N, C-alpha and C positions, 0 to 999 in steps of 0.2 A: 368315358374311360375310367376304369376302376382304380382304386388306390394302389393295388399291387402292380398294375401295369405302369402307373406313374412312377412308382418306386424303381421298378426294373429299368424303365426308360431313363430315369435320373441317374441310376448307377451306371448304365451303359454310357451315357454322356460324360459322366465323371471319369470313367475309365478311358474313354477316347481322349479327353483333355489331358490326362496323365500321360498317355502314350504319345500324344503330339508334343508335349513338353519334353519328354525323354528323347524323342527323335530330334528335336531342335538342339538339345544339349549335346547329343551324340554328334550331330553335324558340326557344331561349334568346336568340339574337342578334336574332331577329325581335321578341320581346317587349321586349328592351332598346331596340331602335330605336323601337318604338311608344311606350314610356314617355318616351323622349327627345323625340320629336315632340310628345307631349302637353305635356311640360314647356315646350317652346319656345312652343307655342300659348298656354299659360297665362300665360307671361311677356309675350308680345305683347299678350294681352287685358288685362293689367294696366296697360299704357301708355295715356296719353291719345292721342286719335286722331291728332293732328299728329305726335307722336313715333313712334307706330306706323307711320304712313305713311312717315316718314323712314327708319326702320329697314328696312321692307320694300323701299323704293326702293333703299336702299344695298345690301342683300343681292342684289336682282335685278340691279343694275348690276354688282356684283362677279362674279356668275355669267355674265352676258353677256360680260364681259371674258375670263373663263376659257374660255368656249366659243370665242371668236374666237382666242385664243392657241393653243388646242388644234388648230384647223383650219389654222393657218399652217404 
C-alpha cells in the first residue's frame, strides 16, 4: 500500500469518525428536545383549562410579535 493510499484511507477514517460523532450529538440534542417538549406538554396539561388557554394565547401572541419583528 503506497503512502498516498494510506493518507487517503486515514483521512476517510477520520472523516467517518467526525461524522459519527456529529450524528451522535445530533441524536442527543433531538432526544433532549423531545424530553423538553414532553415536559412542557405535561406542565400545560396540569393547568386548569382557563389558565392553559391564557398561557397558550400568550405564547402564541409572543411568537406572532417575533415573526412580525423579524420580517421588518
